C-alpha positions in Angstrom: 25.1 256.8 194.8 23.0 258.8 192.4 20.6 256.6 190.6 20.0 257.8 187.0 16.7 257.3 185.2 16.4 253.8 183.8 13.8 253.2 181.1 12.9 249.8 179.8 11.7 248.7 176.4 8.5 247.0 175.2 10.3 244.3 173.2 13.8 242.8 172.7 15.3 240.7 169.8 15.3 237.0 170.4 17.2 234.8 168.0 15.3 231.8 166.7 18.4 229.6 167.3 19.0 231.0 170.8 18.8 227.4 172.3 21.7 226.3 170.0 24.1 228.7 171.7 26.6 226.6 173.7 26.1 228.7 176.9 22.3 228.4 176.7 22.6 224.7 175.8 24.6 224.1 179.0 21.9 225.7 181.2 19.2 223.6 179.5 21.3 220.5 179.9 21.8 221.1 183.6 18.3 222.2 184.5 16.0 221.1 181.7 13.3 223.3 180.2 13.0 225.1 183.6 16.5 226.4 183.2 15.8 227.8 179.7 12.5 229.3 180.9 14.1 231.0 183.9 16.8 232.5 181.7 14.2 233.8 179.3 12.2 235.3 182.1 15.3 237.0 183.4 16.0 238.6 180.0 12.4 239.8 179.9 12.7 241.4 183.4 16.1 243.0 182.5 14.8 244.6 179.3 11.5 245.7 181.0 13.6 247.6 183.5 16.3 248.7 181.1 19.7 247.0 180.8 20.3 245.4 184.2 18.5 243.7 187.1 19.4 244.2 190.7 19.6 240.7 192.1 19.1 241.3 195.8 17.3 238.9 198.2 14.0 240.6 197.9 14.1 240.5 194.1 15.1 236.8 194.2 12.1 236.0 196.3 9.7 238.0 194.2 11.1 236.6 190.9 10.9 233.0 192.2 7.3 233.5 193.2 6.4 235.1 189.8 7.9 232.3 187.8 6.7 229.6 190.2 10.1 228.0 190.5 11.8 227.1 193.8 14.1 229.9 194.9 17.0 227.6 195.5 16.7 226.3 191.9 16.5 229.9 190.6 19.7 230.8 192.4 21.5 227.7 191.0 20.4 228.6 187.5 21.6 232.2 187.9 25.0 231.0 189.3 25.4 228.7 186.3 24.5 231.6 183.9 27.2 233.6 185.5 29.7 230.7 185.2 28.8 230.4 181.5 29.2 234.2 180.9 25.6 234.9 180.2 25.8 237.6 182.9 29.0 239.6 183.7 30.7 238.1 186.8 32.6 241.2 187.9 29.4 243.4 188.0 27.5 240.7 189.8 30.2 240.3 192.5 30.7 244.0 192.9 27.2 245.4 192.6 24.9 242.3 192.6 23.4 243.2 189.2 22.6 240.9 186.2 23.7 242.4 182.9 26.2 241.7 180.1 27.8 243.4 177.1 25.4 241.6 174.8 22.4 242.7 176.8 23.5 246.3 176.8 24.3 246.3 173.1 20.8 244.9 172.3 19.3 247.5 174.6 21.2 250.3 172.9 20.2 249.0 169.5 16.6 249.0 170.5 16.6 252.6 171.8 18.9 254.3 169.3 16.1 256.4 167.9 15.9 258.3 171.1 17.7 261.6 171.4 19.8 260.5 174.3 20.3 257.4 176.4 21.8 257.3 179.9 23.8 254.5 181.4 25.2 254.2 184.9 29.0 254.5 184.5 29.8 251.8 186.9 27.6 249.3 185.0 28.6 250.3 181.4 30.3 247.5 179.4 30.1 248.5 175.8 33.6 249.3 174.4 32.6 250.7 170.9 29.4 252.6 171.1 29.5 253.8 167.5 29.6 250.3 166.1 26.2 249.7 167.7 24.7 253.1 166.8 26.0 253.4 163.3 24.7 256.6 161.8 22.3 257.3 164.7 22.8 260.6 166.4 21.6 259.3 169.8 23.7 260.8 172.6 25.0 258.1 174.9 25.7 259.6 178.3 27.4 258.0 181.3 26.2 259.1 184.7 28.7 258.8 187.5 28.0 258.4 191.2 28.7 262.1 191.9 26.1 263.1 189.3 28.6 264.2 186.6 27.6 263.2 183.0 30.0 262.3 180.2 29.0 262.0 176.6 30.8 259.0 175.1 30.0 259.4 171.4 31.2 262.8 170.5 30.1 262.5 166.8 26.6 263.4 167.9 25.8 267.1 167.6 22.6 266.7 169.6 24.7 265.1 172.4 27.1 268.1 172.4 24.3 270.6 172.6 22.4 268.6 175.2 25.5 268.2 177.4 26.4 271.9 177.1 22.9 272.9 178.0 22.9 270.7 181.0 26.2 272.0 182.2 24.9 275.5 182.1 21.7 274.5 183.9 23.8 272.8 186.7 26.0 275.9 187.1 23.0 278.2 187.3 21.3 276.1 190.0 24.5 276.3 192.1 24.1 275.6 195.8 20.4 274.7 195.4 21.3 271.7 193.2 24.0 270.5 195.6 21.6 270.7 198.6 19.0 268.7 196.7 21.5 266.1 195.6 22.7 265.7 199.2 19.2 265.1 200.4 18.7 262.5 197.7 21.9 260.7 198.6 21.0 260.7 202.2 17.5 259.3 201.5 19.0 256.5 199.4 21.5 255.5 202.0 18.9 255.2 204.8 17.9 251.8 205.8 14.2 250.9 205.0 12.0 251.9 207.9 9.8 249.4 209.7 6.9 251.7 209.2 6.7 250.9 205.4 8.4 247.6 205.0 6.6 244.5 206.2 9.8 242.3 206.1 11.7 244.7 208.3 8.7 245.0 210.7 8.6 241.2 211.0 12.3 241.0 211.8 12.1 243.7 214.4 9.0 242.3 216.2 8.7 238.6 215.4 12.3 237.4 215.0 14.6 235.9 212.5 13.3 236.0 208.9 13.9 232.7 207.2 13.6 232.2 203.4 10.4 230.2 203.7 8.8 232.9 205.9 10.0 235.6 203.5 8.2 233.9 200.6 4.9 233.7 202.6 5.1 237.4 203.6 6.1 238.5 200.1 3.1 236.6 198.7 0.8 238.6 201.0 2.6 241.9 200.2 1.9 241.3 196.5 -1.8 240.6 197.2 -2.5 243.1 199.9 0.4 245.6 200.1 2.9 246.4 202.9 0.5 248.6 204.9 -2.1 245.9 205.4 0.5 243.2 206.1 2.1 245.4 208.8 -1.4 246.2 210.3 -2.2 242.5 210.5 1.1 241.9 212.4 0.3 244.9 214.7 -3.1 243.4 215.5 -1.5 240.1 216.3 0.9 241.8 218.7 -1.9 243.7 220.3 -3.5 240.4 221.2 -0.2 239.1 222.6 0.3 236.8 219.6 3.8 237.3 218.3 3.5 234.6 215.7 2.9 234.9 211.9 0.0 232.3 211.9 -2.3 234.7 213.8 -1.4 237.6 211.5 -1.9 235.4 208.4 -5.4 234.4 209.7 -6.3 238.1 209.8 -5.0 238.7 206.3 -6.9 235.7 205.0 -10.2 237.0 206.6 -9.6 240.5 205.1 -9.0 239.0 201.7 -12.2 236.9 201.9 -14.2 240.0 203.0 -12.7 242.3 200.4 -10.9 244.5 202.9 -8.1 245.9 200.8 -7.1 249.2 202.4 -6.4 250.7 205.8 -9.5 252.8 205.6 -11.6 249.6 205.4 -9.7 248.1 208.3 -10.4 251.1 210.4 -14.1 251.1 209.5 -14.3 247.4 210.5 -12.6 248.2 213.8 -15.0 251.0 214.5 -17.9 248.7 213.7 -16.5 246.1 216.1 -16.1 248.6 218.9 -19.7 249.8 218.4 -20.9 246.2 218.6 -18.8 245.6 221.8 -20.5 248.6 223.5 -24.0 247.4 222.8 -23.6 243.6 223.2 -24.1 243.9 227.0 -27.6 245.2 226.5 -28.6 242.1 224.4 -29.9 239.0 226.0 -28.7 235.8 224.4 -31.7 233.9 225.6 -34.2 236.4 224.2 -32.5 236.8 220.9 -34.4 235.5 217.9 -32.4 232.8 216.2 -33.0 231.2 212.9 -30.0 229.0 213.2 -30.6 225.3 213.9 -28.5 223.8 216.7 -27.7 220.1 216.2 -28.8 217.8 218.9 -25.3 216.5 219.5 -24.2 220.0 220.3 -26.9 220.5 223.0 -26.1 217.2 224.6 -22.4 218.0 224.6 -23.1 221.4 226.2 -25.3 219.9 228.9 -22.8 217.2 229.8 -20.1 219.8 230.1 -22.3 222.1 232.2 -23.2 219.4 234.8 -20.1 219.7 236.9 -20.1 223.5 236.7 -22.0 224.3 239.9 -21.0 227.6 241.3 -17.5 227.2 239.8 -15.3 230.1 238.7 -14.6 230.6 235.1 -14.0 227.2 233.4 -11.8 228.1 230.4 -11.5 224.5 229.1 -15.2 224.0 229.0 -15.7 227.4 227.2 -13.0 226.5 224.8 -14.7 223.3 223.7 -18.0 225.2 223.2 -16.3 228.0 221.4 -14.5 225.7 219.0 -17.7 223.9 218.2 -19.5 227.2 217.5 -16.7 228.3 215.2 -16.7 224.9 213.3 -20.5 225.3 212.9 -19.9 228.7 211.2 -22.0 230.6 213.8 -21.9 234.3 213.2 -19.6 236.5 215.2 -22.5 238.5 216.6 -24.3 235.4 217.9 -21.1 234.2 219.6 -20.1 237.4 221.4 -23.6 238.2 222.6 -23.8 235.0 224.6 -21.6 233.3 227.2 -18.5 234.6 225.5 -19.1 238.3 226.0 -16.8 238.2 229.0 -13.8 237.3 226.9 -14.0 240.3 224.6 -13.3 238.3 221.5 -12.6 239.8 218.1 -13.4 238.6 214.5 -9.6 238.0 214.2 -9.7 235.6 217.1 -12.5 233.5 215.6 -10.7 233.5 212.2 -7.5 232.2 213.8 -9.4 229.4 215.5 -11.2 228.4 212.3 -7.9 228.3 210.3 -6.3 226.2 213.1 -3.6 228.8 213.6 -4.3 228.8 217.3 -6.6 226.8 219.5 -9.7 228.1 221.2 -8.2 227.3 224.6 -5.1 229.4 223.7 -7.3 232.4 222.7 -9.4 232.3 225.8 -6.3 231.9 228.1 -4.7 234.9 226.4 -7.9 237.0 226.8 -8.1 236.0 230.5 -4.5 237.2 231.0 -5.1 240.4 229.2 -8.2 241.1 231.3 -6.3 240.4 234.5 -3.6 242.9 233.5 -6.3 245.4 232.6 -8.0 245.0 235.9 
């Protein structure tokens, strides 16, 4: 369906006795001040967008996060608002949009100084446009799904001229206009691609997307953007970690280090690769260290090393040592240049251990498996 341009307004009229309206009073009686606040926030969002608000799952999650109210409570409030007639039931059931005759009248009243105002024909609820516009010459134009436009207030000379001019322009464009419209319709009907939608990427690679997980991912999308969230999940999959906790540890580290674009992510990856190439030439024993190692750590390390005579790789022993180093906030460079060089660890691995998203033992086991496959 062709989506006409929808322009919001900077303010909207709010009656001082709004809370005395029976419909609003019912919402406040059922849900307290939170119910009133959510309703007011919904009005603000609607008028900011124009005259309606598409109430799909994604918008519900985002709205819930912005107002800091549990999503289930928000849904209950909206349902009660529809029951009370604050939003039109038919349009909600057919198109999942929040609007009403009153909302559209107040919107039209606010924009009646414009030369013309467009409404989607399927959403239009106002029966008598002229009673709202009065002497205004604003052209109210309904846009249908096929792109056809109809002027509904014929008393406007500006509207007649504008509509006639647009008809001539459409006729002159001919086939070119139809081809363009067809492409737009095709693009709108396509499902969102996993390449630019983090929620879709999660569903296709990690599994079922539950509401609680959606809220977490949407929070990171707001902070970092879809691209970085998707890249974090890709890095988790590259390490054979198909769980959100590992990806979230990566995002948390990026946020702390000010990494806020794919370019910065790529720069960090190049730096890590360069360090990995040169770490074999550095000797952990000869490296100058200003860090102070606690005596308990040295004792623990010696006690663990005693039974390790000519044994193959002791992952459990290394995991204990690695976990201790991470908890002591040892630098990434000092860790990978020592006994752990053989595991090919990354900063993301250490971040995940520090945040308790995965254990050091799990990380080392996965690295061992990856190395075995590579060999």
